[in-house]
N, C-alpha and C positions, 0 to 999 in steps of 0.2 A: 273359352278359346276353341274347344273342340267343335262347338256348334258353328262358330264362324268358319272354321275350316270346312265343315260339311256343306255349308252354304256355298262356299267358293267352288268346291268340287262339283256340286250339283249344277251350278251355273256354267261351269266350263263345258259340261257335257250337254247343255241345253241345245247348243247349235255348233255347227262347224264354222267357227269364227274365222273371218278373212283377214283380220288385223288385230293389233294389240294382243298378240299371243306369240309364244316361242315359235321360231321358224318362219314367221311372216313379218316382213319389214317394209318400210316406205321405199327403200332402194329396190326391192323386188317389184313393187307396183310401178315405179318409174321406168325400170328396164322393160317391163311388160308393155307399158304404154308406147315406148320407143319402138319395140318390136312390131306392134300392131301398125304403127304409122309407116314403118319401113316395108311392111308387107302390102301396103297400098290402101289401108283403111284410114283415109285422111279427111273424113268428115266426122268431126268429134262432137258428140252430144254431151256438153258439159253442163250438168245440173247441180245447182246449189240448193241445199236444204235450208230453209229459213229458220233460224234459231232452233236448230235441231234438238239440242239438249233440253230446251225449254218447252218443246212441243210434243214430246213422247206421250202418247195416250196410255194412262195407267191400266185401264181395263183391258185394252188390247194386249199390252205387254204381259199382264198377269195370265191371260188366256194362253199365250205362247209358252210361258214358263210351266204352267200346269200340265202341258203335254208331256213334259219330261220329269218334272219334280212332283212327287206325290206326298211328301211330308208336310202335313198341315202347319207344323211349327215353323218350318223354313219359309213356307209361303206367307205366313202371318208376319214374320220378321221382315221379309222383302217388302210387303205391303206397307209396313210401318216406316221402313226406310224411304220408300217413295213418297209417303205422305208427311215426312218430317217438315215442320213449318219453316217458312221463310221469314227473315227479319227485314222489313222494309220501313225505312224512316223510324227505326227504333221500336217498331211494333211487329209482333209475330202474326203472320198470316198463313192460313192453311194452303198447302200446295195441292192443286187439282190436276196438274199435268206436268210433264218434264221429269228429269232425273237430276238429283243433286250433283252439280259439277264439282269435280275435284275429289269426290268420294272414291274409295277403292273398288266399288262395284259398278260405278257408272259406265266405264267402257264396256264391261261385259253385258250389262243390261241394254245398252244402246245397240250393240252388235246383234243381240237376240232379235231386236226389231228389224234391223237391216239384213239379217240372214234371209228373211222372206224376199227381200229385193234381189239378193243374189240368186235365189232359186228361180225367181221369175225370169231374170235375165238369161240364166242357163237354159231354162225350158224353151225360151224363144231362140236359142242358138246364137246369142249375141256375144261379141267380143267386148269385154269390159274390164276395168280395173276399179278396185275400191280399197281405200285405206281409211278406216273409221267412217266418217260421214262424207268423205270426199270421193266421188265416183264419176266416171266418164264412160261412155259407150262409143265404140269405133266402128264406123260403117264406110262403104265405098262410094255411095252416091248421095247427093243432096236430098233426093226424094226419100230414100230410106232414112236419112237423118231426121227429117221432119216427121215422118211416120213414127219413128222410135220415140222421139221427144214427146209427141202428143200422147202416145199410149203409156209410156212410163210415168209421165206426169200424172195421168189419170190414176194409174195404179198406186202411186205414192199417196195421192189424196184420198182415194176411196178405200184402199186396203190397209195402208199403214197409218192413215189419219195424220199425215204430216203435211207441212206447207212447203211449196217450192218457191224459191225467190226468183220470180220471173225477170227481174232487172239484171241479175247476175248470171242467170242461166241462158245459154245460147248454143248455137251450132257454130263451131269454130274450125278453122284450118290450122295446121301445125304451127305456123309462124305466129298466130295470135293466141295460142293455147299455152297455159301455164298449169303445172300440177305439182303440188307439194313443194313449192319453192323453185322448181326447175322450169326451164323453157326449152323449146325445140328449134334448132337452127339448121338451115340447109347446109349440107357439107359439100355442095357443088364446087365452092372455091377451093376445096382441098383435093379436087380431082375425082370425087365420087359423086357422079350425077344421080339425082333422084333419090338421094338418101338424106336422112336427118341425123343430127347428133344432139346430145344433151348439153345445155349450157345453164348457168345460174340466171334466174330471172332478175330483172332490174330491181324489183321490190326487195328481193333477198340481199342483193348487193347493198342497197340503201340501209337496210336493217343492220347489216354487218358494220357498215361505216358508222352508223349511229352508236353502236355498242363500243366500237373502238374509240370513238370520240369521247364517250363517257369515261372510259378507263384512262385515257391519256389527257383528260382535261387538266390543265395546269393548276387550277385552283382547288382541286379536291385534296383532302388531307390524307395523302398516301405516299409512302416512300417509293423510290424508284424500283426497288426489289419487289414491292407489293404490286406495282403496276405491271412489271414483267410477268409475275406469276399469274395475274388475272388475264393478261393478254395471251399467254401461252395456253391457258385453260380454254379460253374462247376459241383460239385458233385450232386446237386439237379437235374440239367438239364440232366446229363448223366444217372443217376439212374432212373429217371422218364421215360426215353426212353427204357432203357435196363432191366427194372424190370421183364419182362416176362422170362428172361433167368435164367438158373441155374448158379449162380456165387458166391455162399456162400464162398467156399474155397479160390477162388482167391481174393475176397474182403478182407478177413482176412489178407492175405499176403500183399495186396496193402496198407492197413491201417498202418501196421508196417513200410513199406517203406516211406509212406507220413509223419508219425510222426518223423522219423529220418531226413527227409528232413527239417522239421520245426526246429528240434533241431540244425541242421547244420546252419540254418539261424540265430538262436539265438546266437550260439557260435561265428559265424563270426561277428555279431553285437557287441559283447563284445570286440572284437579286442585285446586290450592290456592285457598282463598277469595280471597286478595289478587289472584291472576291472574284469577279469575272476575269479581270486581268491576271490575277494570280493563277487561276486554274488554266487559262489559256497558255500561260507561260509554262506550266507543268506539262501541258500536252504538246509542247514543242514549238509554240508560236514565238517568234522574236519579240522581245520585250516592248519595243516601240509599237509594233503592230497590235500586240495584245492590249495595250492601253488605248490605242485608237479604236479598236472594236468594242472595248468595254464601255466607252463613252459614245458609241454610235447612236445616232438618232433613229436608226432603222427600227421598225417594230420587231417584236420577238420572233414572229413567224418568219419574217424576211431573213433574219439572222440565222434561224435554224435551217433554212434552205440554202444559205450562202456557202461558198467554199470554206470559210473559216471554221465552221462546225462540221461540215461533211468530211473534211480532211483531218480533223482532230478527234471528233467523236465518231470513229470509224466503225465499220461493220464488225471488225475483229474485237474492238473494245466492247461493243454492245453484246457480242456473243459471250465474252468473258463474264458479263453480268447476268447471263442466263437467257438472253434474247435468242429466239429461233424464228427465222423468217417463214412466212406462209409458203413460199415457193419451195424452200428446202424440205419442209415437212411433207408437202404434197408429192414431191418427187420421190421421197423415201417410201411413201405408202403406195406408189403406183406399182 
């Protein structure tokens, strides 16, 4: 146990890590990117490293570590960690490059490699952001952008022995640029000309909707309280990450959709018409109307969006069961 601790401490001091360490966060990288854009550096060299964790050169990485770590035992253990075999189709194969993904040392080892990239960008006097293997460089002119892209791509290939994904790498303008799940939108419509603001990228919205759909899928074996607990956990984590973005309007629409999903789950749980009529009556619906809706030929989703459930399974009733809206939590954290 003491040896593993020594390894960790040695690796922490190997390089001045830019991410995956205390005091450095994705939010800081996003805000720095927004700052560069609003200062006029609006030609963005967005470089994607191809299969980064699978392409790290072992010899190059070990040479970097040896500059700071002199203990032969530590170096030997790191080498064995890097060379741990892979299981492919049930057979073990030797690893010749890359770092084991998911391991506790992988982020540190990867950042040791990319620390050289940070130093190169700083020596060139470039404005850049990097979080793990996601990095971008911000310049003022298209000519400078093409020059930087060409030189940095060469540095990555020749010095770091890594591959650049040419299909995903490009020179972008702010409206076409996405970084760590965020996008950048002109705030001219808000009366601030020539400035940009953070918004959530469309892919991040779609990912959130997919996760909500899985939690509120009517056929999964989960109680209503379990669904609420999972939904609130997802909501807190997502909003704590995306709270720097301007998302008020979309959250309001999202909440209405989520509540209808929950009503749909309740309607499906009632199942039989007799039970549906009985529960609607308990919620204050006149008896004749309750039976009429209980035997309705409308689909479950149509019923969940109709006034009969919106006015009975109200927001207050959902809150009493533990529901918290995205918008309410977002405003509390602003």
